C-alpha positions in Angstrom: 66.5 112.5 -11.0 65.4 112.8 -7.5 68.7 112.3 -6.0 69.8 114.8 -8.6 67.8 117.7 -7.7 68.2 117.2 -4.1 72.7 117.2 -4.8 71.8 120.6 -6.7 69.7 122.0 -3.7 72.5 121.3 -1.4 74.9 122.7 -3.5 72.9 125.7 -4.0 72.5 126.4 -0.8 75.9 125.8 0.6 77.3 129.0 2.4 80.7 128.6 1.3 82.2 131.4 -1.1 84.5 129.0 -3.0 81.2 127.5 -4.7 82.3 127.1 -8.6 78.5 127.9 -9.7 75.4 129.9 -8.7 71.9 128.7 -8.9 71.3 131.0 -12.1 74.3 129.1 -13.4 73.0 126.1 -13.1 70.0 126.6 -14.8 71.6 126.9 -18.0 73.6 124.0 -17.8 74.0 121.4 -20.1 71.7 118.1 -20.1 74.7 115.7 -20.4 76.2 117.2 -17.4 73.2 115.9 -15.2 73.3 113.0 -16.3 77.0 112.5 -15.5 76.2 113.2 -11.8 73.3 111.3 -11.7 75.6 108.3 -12.4 78.1 109.3 -9.8 75.8 109.8 -7.1 74.5 106.1 -8.1 77.9 104.4 -7.9 78.9 105.8 -4.4 75.2 104.7 -2.9 76.2 101.0 -3.9 80.0 101.5 -2.2 78.2 102.5 0.8 75.7 99.2 1.0 78.9 97.0 -0.2 80.9 98.5 3.2 78.1 97.9 5.4 78.0 94.4 4.4 81.9 93.8 5.4 82.4 93.2 9.1 84.5 95.8 11.4 87.6 94.7 13.6 86.9 95.3 17.4 89.2 94.9 20.5 88.4 92.9 23.8 89.7 91.3 27.1 89.9 88.1 28.4 90.7 86.9 32.0 92.2 83.8 32.7 92.4 82.6 36.1 94.5 80.4 38.3 97.8 80.7 35.9 99.9 81.7 39.4 99.0 81.9 43.1 96.9 84.2 44.7 99.2 86.3 46.4 97.7 86.2 49.8 100.0 89.2 51.8 103.6 90.6 51.5 105.4 87.2 52.5 103.5 85.2 50.4 106.7 82.9 49.1 104.5 81.1 46.3 104.6 84.7 44.3 108.2 83.6 43.8 107.4 80.4 41.9 105.2 82.0 40.0 107.9 84.7 39.0 110.4 81.9 38.1 107.9 80.0 36.1 106.2 83.0 34.2 107.9 83.4 30.7 106.9 79.3 30.2 103.4 79.6 31.4 102.8 82.7 29.3 104.1 81.1 26.2 102.4 78.2 26.9 98.9 80.3 27.5 99.7 82.1 23.8 100.3 78.9 22.1 96.7 77.5 23.4 94.9 80.7 23.0 96.4 81.1 19.2 94.9 77.8 17.9 91.2 79.3 17.8 90.3 81.7 14.5 86.8 82.2 15.4 85.7 85.7 13.8 89.5 86.3 13.1 90.5 86.1 16.6 94.3 87.1 17.0 95.9 88.1 20.2 97.0 91.2 20.7 99.0 90.9 24.0 99.2 88.9 27.1 99.6 90.7 30.2 100.0 89.1 33.5 98.7 90.1 36.9 100.1 87.8 39.5 98.9 89.4 42.6 95.6 88.0 41.9 97.0 85.0 40.3 95.7 85.4 36.3 96.6 86.9 33.5 94.8 89.8 31.1 94.7 89.1 27.5 93.7 91.4 25.0 92.5 90.3 21.4 91.4 91.5 18.2 88.2 90.2 16.1 86.1 90.7 13.3 82.1 90.6 13.9 78.9 92.6 13.3 76.9 91.5 16.3 79.4 92.0 19.0 77.9 90.3 21.7 77.1 87.0 19.4 80.6 86.9 18.7 82.2 87.5 22.3 80.3 84.4 23.3 81.0 82.2 20.4 84.4 83.0 20.5 84.5 82.4 24.6 83.3 79.0 24.0 85.3 77.9 21.7 88.8 79.3 23.8 87.4 77.0 26.3 86.7 73.9 24.4 90.3 74.1 22.6 91.7 74.9 26.0 90.3 71.8 27.7 90.9 69.9 25.0 94.9 70.3 25.3 95.0 69.9 28.8 93.7 73.1 30.4 94.9 76.4 31.4 98.7 76.0 32.3 99.0 76.3 36.1 102.3 77.4 38.4 101.6 74.1 40.1 101.3 71.7 37.5 97.9 70.7 38.3 95.4 72.9 35.2 92.8 74.1 37.1 92.0 77.8 35.4 89.2 79.1 33.4 88.7 81.5 30.7 86.3 84.7 31.6 85.1 87.1 29.4 86.2 91.0 30.8 83.0 92.5 31.0 84.6 95.8 32.2 87.8 97.6 32.0 91.0 95.9 33.4 92.9 97.7 36.3 96.5 96.5 36.2 96.9 97.9 40.2 100.1 96.7 42.2 98.4 98.1 45.6 98.8 96.4 48.9 95.4 95.1 48.7 95.6 91.6 48.5 92.6 89.0 47.6 90.1 88.0 50.1 86.7 86.2 49.4 84.5 89.5 50.4 84.1 91.5 47.5 82.8 95.2 47.9 80.7 96.6 44.9 80.2 100.1 44.7 77.3 101.5 42.4 78.9 104.9 40.5 75.1 105.5 39.3 71.5 104.2 40.6 71.8 100.8 42.8 71.4 97.9 41.2 68.7 95.7 42.4 70.1 92.4 44.5 68.5 89.8 41.9 70.6 91.4 38.9 73.6 91.3 41.3 73.6 87.7 42.2 72.5 86.9 38.3 76.0 89.1 37.2 78.0 87.2 39.9 76.9 83.6 40.4 78.6 82.2 37.3 82.2 82.8 38.8 81.3 80.7 41.8 79.0 79.8 44.7 78.0 83.0 46.6 77.5 82.3 50.6 76.1 86.4 51.2 74.9 89.5 49.9 74.8 92.5 51.9 72.5 95.4 50.7 74.0 99.0 50.7 74.1 101.0 53.8 74.2 104.8 54.1 77.6 105.8 53.4 79.7 108.5 54.8 79.5 111.7 52.9 81.5 111.3 49.6 81.5 108.0 49.3 79.6 105.3 47.1 77.1 103.0 48.0 78.1 99.4 47.9 77.1 95.9 48.4 79.2 93.0 50.0 79.3 89.8 48.1 80.9 87.0 50.0 82.0 84.2 47.7 82.7 80.9 48.8 86.2 80.6 47.6 89.1 83.0 46.6 89.3 82.2 43.2 85.5 83.1 42.7 86.4 86.5 44.4 89.5 87.2 42.1 87.5 86.6 38.8 84.5 88.8 39.7 87.2 91.8 40.7 88.6 91.4 37.3 86.1 90.9 34.8 83.4 93.2 36.5 85.8 96.5 37.4 84.3 99.2 35.9 81.4 97.2 34.1 78.2 99.3 32.8 75.0 97.9 33.6 71.4 99.1 32.8 69.3 100.1 35.5 65.9 101.3 34.1 66.6 104.4 32.0 70.2 104.9 33.2 73.5 103.4 33.7 75.7 102.3 36.5 79.0 101.6 36.6 80.6 99.0 39.1 83.5 99.5 40.9 85.2 96.5 42.7 87.4 95.9 45.3 88.2 93.4 48.0 87.1 94.0 51.7 89.3 93.0 54.9 86.7 90.6 57.3 87.4 92.5 59.7 87.3 96.6 59.3 90.7 98.7 60.3 90.0 99.9 64.0 86.9 97.6 64.6 88.9 95.8 67.6 90.4 99.1 69.0 86.9 100.5 68.8 85.0 97.7 69.9 87.8 97.6 73.2 87.3 101.6 73.7 83.7 101.0 73.4 83.5 97.8 75.7 86.1 97.9 78.3 84.2 95.9 80.8 83.9 92.7 78.7 87.5 93.0 76.9 89.7 93.4 79.5 88.4 90.6 81.6 88.4 88.3 79.1 92.2 89.9 77.9 93.5 89.3 81.3 91.5 85.6 81.4 93.4 84.9 77.8 96.7 86.1 79.3 96.7 83.9 82.3 95.8 80.7 80.1 98.9 81.4 77.9 101.0 81.9 80.8 99.8 78.7 82.4 99.6 76.2 79.4 103.0 78.0 77.7 105.4 79.1 80.2 104.7 77.1 83.3 105.5 73.7 81.5 109.0 75.3 80.6 109.6 76.2 84.4 108.8 73.0 85.5 111.5 71.4 82.8 114.2 74.4 83.9 113.4 73.4 87.8 114.4 69.9 86.4 117.2 70.6 84.9 118.7 72.5 87.7 118.2 69.7 89.6 119.5 67.1 87.5 122.4 69.7 86.8 121.6 69.6 82.8 122.5 73.2 82.7 125.9 72.9 84.5 128.8 72.8 82.4 131.0 71.3 84.7 128.9 68.1 84.8 130.0 67.3 81.2 131.6 64.4 80.0 134.0 66.7 77.4 134.6 69.1 80.4 135.7 66.7 82.8 138.1 64.8 80.5 139.5 68.1 79.2 140.0 69.0 82.9 141.2 65.6 83.6 144.1 65.8 81.1 144.8 69.6 80.9 144.7 71.4 84.7 144.6 68.4 87.0 147.6 66.6 84.7 149.9 69.4 85.3 148.2 70.8 88.4 150.4 70.2 91.5 147.7 70.9 94.1 146.4 68.0 95.8 143.1 66.7 94.6 141.9 65.4 97.9 138.6 66.7 99.1 139.1 68.9 102.5 135.5 68.5 103.3 136.0 65.2 105.5 133.3 64.2 107.9 133.9 65.9 110.9 132.2 63.0 113.2 135.5 60.6 112.4 135.4 57.6 114.7 136.0 58.0 118.3 136.6 61.9 117.6 133.7 63.7 117.8 130.4 61.8 119.6 128.1 64.5 119.6 128.6 65.3 115.5 128.4 61.4 114.9 125.3 61.4 116.6 123.8 64.2 114.4 124.9 62.7 111.0 123.4 59.1 112.5 119.9 61.1 113.0 120.3 63.0 109.3 121.5 59.8 108.0 118.7 57.7 109.3 116.0 60.7 107.9 117.7 60.7 104.5 117.3 57.1 104.1 113.4 57.0 105.1 110.0 58.3 103.8 110.3 62.0 104.2 107.0 62.1 106.1 108.2 65.5 108.1 110.6 68.3 108.1 114.0 67.7 109.2 115.2 70.7 111.6 118.8 71.7 112.0 119.9 73.7 115.0 123.2 75.3 116.0 125.1 78.3 116.3 126.8 80.0 113.8 129.8 78.2 113.1 129.2 74.7 114.6 129.3 72.8 111.3 125.8 72.5 110.1 126.7 73.2 106.0 129.6 70.9 106.3 128.0 68.2 107.9 125.3 68.1 105.1 127.6 68.7 102.2 129.6 65.6 103.6 126.5 63.1 103.9 125.2 64.6 100.6 128.1 63.8 98.7 128.6 60.4 100.7 125.3 59.4 99.3 125.2 60.7 95.7 122.2 62.7 96.6 121.6 66.0 94.6 120.1 69.1 96.5 117.9 72.6 96.0 119.6 75.0 98.3 117.5 77.7 98.7 119.3 80.5 101.1 117.4 82.9 103.3 120.1 85.0 103.6 120.2 85.9 100.2 116.6 86.7 99.8 116.9 88.6 102.6 119.4 91.4 101.0 117.2 91.9 98.5 116.3 95.4 98.1 113.1 95.5 96.3 110.2 92.6 95.7 111.2 92.5 92.5 114.6 91.7 93.5 113.8 89.3 95.6 111.7 87.4 93.3 114.5 87.2 90.7 116.9 85.9 93.3 114.4 83.0 94.5 114.2 81.8 90.6 117.5 82.0 90.2 118.2 79.6 93.2 115.4 77.1 92.4 115.9 77.1 88.3 112.6 79.0 87.8 112.7 80.2 84.3 111.5 82.1 82.4 110.8 84.5 85.2 109.1 88.2 84.2 109.6 90.4 87.6 109.1 93.5 86.1 105.7 92.6 85.1 104.2 92.9 88.5 105.4 96.9 88.4 103.4 97.1 85.2 100.5 95.4 86.7 100.0 97.7 89.2 99.6 100.8 86.8 97.1 98.8 84.4 95.2 98.4 87.7 95.3 102.0 88.6 94.3 102.7 85.3 91.9 100.0 85.0 90.1 101.7 88.2 89.6 104.7 86.3 88.3 103.0 82.9 86.1 100.6 84.3 85.7 101.1 88.2 87.6 98.5 89.6 90.8 96.5 89.6 92.0 94.4 86.9 93.6 91.9 89.3 96.7 91.8 87.6 98.7 92.9 90.2 99.8 90.2 93.4 101.2 90.7 96.5 104.7 89.2 97.5 103.0 86.2 98.9 101.0 85.4 95.8 104.3 86.0 93.9 106.1 83.6 96.0 103.9 80.7 96.0 103.5 80.7 92.7 107.2 80.3 92.0 107.2 77.5 95.0 104.3 75.6 93.2 106.1 75.3 90.2 109.2 74.2 92.2 107.1 71.6 93.4 106.0 70.0 90.6 109.7 70.1 88.7 110.5 68.1 92.1 107.6 65.3 91.5 108.6 65.1 88.1 112.4 64.6 89.5 111.2 62.2 91.9 109.2 60.3 89.1 111.8 60.2 86.7 114.4 59.0 89.1 112.1 56.0 90.3 111.4 55.4 86.4 115.2 55.3 86.1 115.8 52.9 89.2 112.4 50.3 88.4 114.2 50.1 84.5 118.0 49.4 86.0 115.9 46.8 88.5 114.6 45.3 85.6 117.7 45.0 83.8 119.5 43.5 86.4 116.6 41.1 86.8 116.9 40.2 83.0 120.5 39.8 83.2 120.4 37.5 86.0 117.5 35.2 84.1 120.4 34.9 81.5 123.0 34.0 83.6 121.0 31.2 85.0 119.8 29.9 81.5 123.4 30.0 80.7 124.5 28.3 83.3 121.6 25.5 82.7 122.9 25.1 79.1 126.5 25.0 80.2 125.4 22.4 82.6 123.5 20.5 79.9 126.1 20.2 77.5 128.8 19.2 80.4 126.2 16.4 80.9 126.2 15.9 76.7 122.0 15.9 76.8 121.8 19.5 75.4 120.3 19.9 71.8 120.7 22.6 69.7 117.8 23.8 67.5 120.2 24.9 65.1 120.8 21.6 63.6 117.3 20.7 62.5 117.3 23.4 59.8 120.4 21.7 58.9 120.0 17.8 59.3 116.2 17.6 59.8 115.0 15.5 62.6 111.8 13.0 63.4 111.1 10.6 60.2 114.2 11.7 58.5 116.5 10.9 61.3 114.9 7.7 61.5 116.1 7.3 57.8 119.4 8.0 58.8 119.3 11.5 57.9 119.7 14.5 60.5 120.5 14.2 64.0 117.8 13.2 67.2 117.2 15.2 70.0 118.8 14.0 73.3 116.3 13.2 76.0 116.3 11.7 79.6 116.3 8.2 78.5 119.4 9.4 76.9 120.9 10.7 79.9 120.7 7.9 81.8 123.5 6.0 79.5 125.8 8.8 81.3 125.7 7.1 84.7 128.5 9.2 85.9 126.8 12.5 85.6 122.7 11.4 86.0 121.8 10.2 89.5 118.4 8.7 90.1 115.5 10.6 90.6 114.7 11.0 94.4 111.6 12.8 95.9 112.6 15.7 97.7 111.6 15.9 101.1 109.1 18.4 102.7 111.8 20.1 105.1 114.0 20.5 101.7 111.0 22.3 100.0 109.9 24.3 103.4 113.5 25.6 103.4 113.9 26.4 99.6 110.5 28.3 100.2 111.7 29.7 103.2 115.3 30.8 101.2 113.0 32.3 98.4 110.7 34.4 100.2 113.9 36.0 102.4 115.3 36.6 99.1 112.1 38.5 97.7 111.6 40.6 100.9 115.5 41.2 100.6 115.4 42.4 96.9 111.8 44.6 98.4 113.8 46.6 100.8 116.6 47.2 98.6 114.2 48.2 95.8 112.4 50.6 98.2 115.6 52.2 99.9 116.8 53.1 96.1 113.4 54.6 95.4 113.6 56.7 98.5 117.5 57.5 97.9 116.3 58.4 94.5 113.9 61.0 96.1 115.4 65.0 95.8 116.7 67.0 98.8 115.6 70.5 99.7 117.9 72.6 102.1 116.8 75.9 103.4 119.3 77.7 104.9 119.8 80.5 107.2 116.3 79.9 108.1 116.0 82.7 110.9 114.1 85.9 111.3 116.6 88.4 112.3 116.9 91.4 110.0 115.1 92.1 106.7 111.8 93.4 108.1 108.4 92.4 107.4 109.2 91.0 103.9 111.5 88.4 105.1 108.5 87.2 107.6 106.8 86.6 104.5 109.1 84.7 103.1 109.7 82.9 106.0 106.0 82.1 106.3 105.8 80.8 102.7 108.9 78.9 102.9 107.6 76.7 105.8 104.1 76.3 104.1 105.8 75.2 100.8 108.0 72.6 103.0 105.4 71.0 104.8 103.4 70.7 102.1 106.4 68.8 100.3 106.8 66.9 103.1 103.1 66.2 103.6 103.1 64.8 99.8 106.5 63.0 100.3 107.6 64.7 97.4 111.5 65.4 98.8 113.4 65.2 101.9 113.2 68.9 103.6 116.5 70.1 105.7 115.9 73.4 107.4 119.1 74.9 109.0 118.9 77.5 111.3 121.4 79.5 113.9 118.3 79.5 116.7 115.8 76.8 118.0 113.2 79.5 118.3 112.4 79.4 114.7 111.2 75.7 114.6 108.1 77.1 115.9 107.0 78.6 112.5 107.5 75.1 111.3 105.7 73.3 113.7 102.9 75.8 113.0 103.1 75.2 109.0 103.0 71.1 110.3 101.3 70.9 113.4 100.1 67.1 112.7 103.6 65.7 112.5 106.5 66.0 114.7 109.7 67.5 113.3 113.1 65.6 113.4 115.0 68.1 115.5 119.2 67.9 115.4 121.1 69.8 117.6 124.7 70.4 117.0 126.8 72.6 119.7 130.2 73.1 120.4 132.4 70.5 121.7 133.5 69.8 124.6 137.9 69.8 125.4 138.4 66.8 124.7 136.3 66.1 121.6 138.0 69.5 120.4 141.5 68.5 120.7 141.0 65.1 119.3 139.1 66.6 116.3 142.1 68.8 115.8 144.9 65.9 116.0 142.9 63.7 113.6 142.7 66.6 110.9 146.1 67.4 111.3 147.0 63.8 110.9 145.0 63.5 107.9 146.9 66.3 106.0 150.4 64.7 106.8 151.2 66.8 110.1 151.9 64.5 113.1 152.4 66.9 116.5 151.9 66.3 120.1 150.4 69.0 122.1 152.2 70.6 125.2 150.1 71.8 128.1 150.5 75.5 127.1 149.3 74.2 123.8 146.3 72.6 125.0 145.5 75.6 126.9 145.4 77.7 123.8 143.5 75.0 122.0 141.0 75.3 125.1 140.5 78.8 124.2 138.7 78.5 121.3 136.0 76.3 123.3 135.2 73.5 120.7 133.3 75.7 117.8 133.9 74.1 114.5 135.1 77.3 112.4 137.6 78.1 114.8 139.1 75.0 114.9 139.2 74.6 111.2 140.4 77.8 111.0 143.5 76.8 113.7 144.1 73.7 111.4 144.6 75.7 108.4 146.8 78.3 110.0 148.8 75.1 111.2 149.0 73.8 108.2 150.4 76.9 106.4 153.3 77.1 109.2 151.9 78.7 112.4 152.5 77.2 115.7 149.4 77.0 117.7 150.0 79.9 119.7 150.5 82.1 116.9 147.3 80.6 115.2 145.1 81.1 118.3 146.4 84.7 119.2 145.7 85.4 115.2 142.2 84.2 115.7 141.5 86.4 118.8 143.2 89.4 117.1 140.9 89.1 114.1 137.9 88.6 116.5 138.7 91.8 118.3 139.1 93.9 114.8 135.8 92.2 114.0 133.8 92.9 117.4 135.0 96.5 117.6 133.3 97.2 114.5 130.4 94.7 114.8 129.6 96.0 118.4 130.9 99.4 118.4 130.8 101.1 114.8 133.5 102.5 112.7 132.5 106.0 114.0 129.5 107.8 115.9 127.3 107.7 112.9 128.0 104.3 112.2 127.0 103.8 115.9 123.2 105.1 115.2 122.5 102.6 113.0 123.3 100.3 115.6 120.2 98.6 117.2 121.8 98.7 120.9 124.4 101.5 122.1 127.6 101.4 122.4 127.1 101.7 126.5 124.9 98.6 126.6 127.5 96.3 124.5 130.6 97.9 126.9 128.9 96.5 130.0 127.9 93.5 128.6 131.8 92.7 127.8 133.3 94.1 130.8 130.8 91.4 133.0 131.4 88.9 130.7 135.2 89.5 130.7 135.4 88.6 134.2 132.8 85.5 134.6 131.8 82.9 132.3 128.1 83.6 132.4 125.9 86.4 134.2 122.3 86.7 135.1 120.3 87.8 132.6 117.5 89.8 134.8 120.2 91.7 136.8 121.4 93.1 134.0 118.1 93.8 132.4 117.3 95.8 135.1 120.0 97.7 135.8 121.2 100.8 133.7 121.7 101.2 130.9 118.9 98.5 130.0 116.5 99.7 132.5 114.2 96.7 131.9 114.2 96.8 127.6 114.7 93.4 126.6 115.3 94.8 122.4 119.0 95.4 122.9 119.7 91.8 124.2 117.8 90.1 120.9 119.3 92.1 118.9 123.0 91.6 120.2 121.8 88.0 120.5 121.0 87.7 116.9 124.3 89.1 115.7 125.8 86.4 117.9 127.4 88.7 120.2 126.1 87.1 123.1 124.3 83.8 123.8 121.0 83.7 126.2 120.5 80.5 127.7 117.0 79.4 129.0 115.2 77.3 131.7 112.4 76.5 131.4 111.4 78.4 128.2 112.3 81.5 129.8 115.7 83.7 129.6 118.1 82.9 132.4 121.8 83.7 131.6 124.0 85.4 129.0 127.0 84.2 128.1 129.4 84.6 124.7 128.6 84.4 121.3 131.3 82.0 120.5 133.8 80.5 123.1 136.7 82.5 121.9 134.7 85.6 122.7 135.4 85.5 125.8 139.5 86.0 125.4 138.5 88.7 123.0 136.5 90.6 125.5 139.3 90.7 127.7 141.6 91.6 125.4 139.2 94.7 124.4 138.8 95.6 128.1 142.3 95.6 128.9 143.1 97.7 125.7 144.0 101.3 128.0 142.9 103.6 125.5 139.6 101.5 124.1 138.8 101.2 128.0 139.3 104.9 128.7 137.0 106.0 126.1 134.2 103.3 126.7 134.2 103.9 130.4 134.5 107.9 129.8 131.4 107.5 127.8 129.9 105.1 130.1 130.7 107.3 133.1 128.8 110.3 131.5 125.8 109.0 130.8 125.7 107.6 134.6 126.6 111.4 135.4 123.9 112.3 133.5 121.1 110.2 135.0 122.2 111.1 138.3 122.1 114.8 137.8 119.1 114.3 136.5 117.6 112.6 139.6 119.4 115.7 141.8 117.5 117.9 139.8 114.0 116.1 140.1 114.7 115.7 143.9 115.8 119.4 144.3 112.0 120.3 142.5 110.0 117.9 144.7 111.9 119.4 148.0 110.9 122.8 146.8 107.3 121.5 146.4 107.3 119.9 150.2 108.4 123.1 151.3 105.2 124.3 150.4 103.1 121.5 151.3 104.8 122.0 154.7 103.8 125.8 155.2 100.5 125.2 154.1 99.8 122.1 156.6 102.0 122.9 159.4 99.0 122.9 162.1 98.8 119.4 161.3 100.9 117.1 163.2 100.7 114.0 160.9 101.0 116.1 157.7 104.4 117.5 158.9 105.7 114.0 159.7 104.8 112.6 156.2 106.6 115.9 155.1 109.7 114.9 157.0 110.2 111.6 155.9 109.4 112.2 152.7 112.3 115.1 152.4 114.6 113.1 154.4 114.1 110.4 151.6 115.0 112.8 148.8 117.9 114.2 150.5 119.5 110.4 150.9 118.8 110.0 147.3 120.2 113.1 146.6 123.3 112.5 148.2 123.8 109.6 146.8 123.4 110.7 143.6 125.9 113.4 144.3 128.5 110.8 145.7 128.5 109.0 142.7 128.6 112.3 140.4 132.1 112.9 142.3 133.2 109.8 142.6 132.7 109.2 138.4 134.0 112.7 137.7 137.1 111.6 139.7 137.4 108.5 137.8 137.0 110.6 134.6 139.8 112.7 135.4 141.9 109.7 135.6 141.2 108.2 132.6 141.4 111.5 130.8 145.4 111.3 132.1 145.6 107.7 130.8 144.4 109.1 127.3 146.8 111.7 127.8 149.7 109.5 128.7 148.7 107.1 125.8 149.0 110.1 123.5 152.6 111.4 124.4 
């Protein structure tokens, strides 16, 4: 009744214009209708109570971890394995989870999130109390999954777990890969550290929790949580993202994301803020890496160059192809032309030099061998012949090639190329210079990266020295191995001979028969073969002699022979060890040209050669055209005398014998006439000229034609090298044309001239520099007596005849004489003008001191001297002008 009255009041107060009755009409309604309405309301209330007793359907999310590999980066190849097995893994997972029916559990969808290695599972369930139902479902799922073998995994080892998602899944595909560090941002009040720990600890062990710090404007406050395992971080991130956590009277939404161990730009900011700390550490690490990685490679490359590992001409396949293709169809002679210059009885001086060099190469390298001689005297040919004869490999460093380098970088690259030093980063030194300049402005001092030329050369040669030491050690090991093998083979031969003798005597017993027939007791029973012994050997009287005790003399002789054999073998082994040492040849060790850079190179090479010789690493041979360069080596190795080998031009007899021998070796037998001998004598025994003569005669020229061709070619070379192609080219020469011309005129008339007479006369006037430069250019050679210059001779014996041909060339002679006379005339006119000026001064002096008889006498004597000097200069001018007039007539006739 009470409900009916309440319903009536509601309907009466309804503002709807469509109501069917008014309050007044209700008052006159039938009482039966009141009862019907009351019954309807009661039935609705009963249905509402029944509806509240029926459980509702809800949705939820699960996170299953370790199904796929956690992707650690863009190039993680394990993810492709997960992609290949994705369908089977998801089907297996769905079948495992579908076995649970608690609270009408049903799987709605399975969504893989392979980047974090897990799967999101959306499910439906029916329950009144959601929290209790979810816990029950989670426990039943875990029991069911573990009872059936665990969560399926891409690796085949089930280790995953099922987790309830407390937030909202975020299935993103950004390039943010999993990290054990999780950043939890708070969209709302901060979550206390205890609450955060209790919330995250179930997912795994936590190493540290960093509380929130004041964030930049516009960003959320966050805590940093570091898990021990990566799997724990991925699970926490995917189950707690967007979870709502009550904090007092408010609600905080959690935002989870991975955080890199090092923040972006942290290293850059640290370097920019602490250059004084970072730069020295960086340079130290770079040097350490270079020393630890590149230096062993460089040592190996140096060893490979010495052993010809990278020379294709030394490969067996190349030699076989060449022997069976090119050489088989080639008509050229395969005999080597580089035979020794010192054939027996041909060139005694060269024989002595070769014997001295061979003696040095067969002894321990305790010093440096210095080979010097004029250019073309056969130094290189002699070295090549001896090295080829003894089978020695050499490293050749050509100082002449190094001096041609236009820059420090090119010089370092050239030295590295000659020694096999690789890899070489010569360009880095320029970059290091720039870095040093920049570091001065940043940290106030140089970084120390750039190095001088000396330091770079020393670094290269130090690595080369270590490579040579390894070559020496490997050769010695190889020789010892060969000696042991030879010794074992000798022992085997002796054992074989003993067995052979026992077989001949019938007393040898083969132990292998015992394995078939037996021995000992079995032999006595008539089965087996007994061993032969000394008693059995006595039965063979014809092969066994009575034991006779050796006398003492025989024993001593045997011991003496054994000792001699041992010493002989030891000497042979020592000789083999010495011959296995590498050889280093430093060519063109001369200080001419190149400037200060070449001086640095020579000093560094001298110090390096001395260290190799002092350490007995290799045989060092230094080749130079000038004996004066030995001083540099002596300063580098002051404690030990150098082995000096001098090569000079052969005398006439040796030169003629040498030419005959070489022509005979190539199949040309000739008998020289007196005229031909005189022509050969013009070459003066210079090895290079004699070799050129032999090749020309071999090609069909006569001796006269060959020598004349050598002289003609020498004239062309000398005209270019001594006088230049033109006036501009002559200005670049370290001497003048007049200085070269006066020397050639005098040397064409006599074999040698006085050094000091030439030095004091015009056009040198006491300047020794042009003479030294011409000596370095091989135009002249300066002889010494007691260490001081004494005489001047042509640079090569054939140059005497080259000078004569130049001097007797009318046009060239007239041109050079006119130029020389003009210089002399200019000097004489200068003298005349100086005398005139002084005479005018003396006139004034004479006028001022006329009353003094002594002063008048002194002025008169000085004036007479000046007048005589003027007369001599004037006579010289007139004579030279007349001579120039005649020379110009010669030039005029030549033109016509």
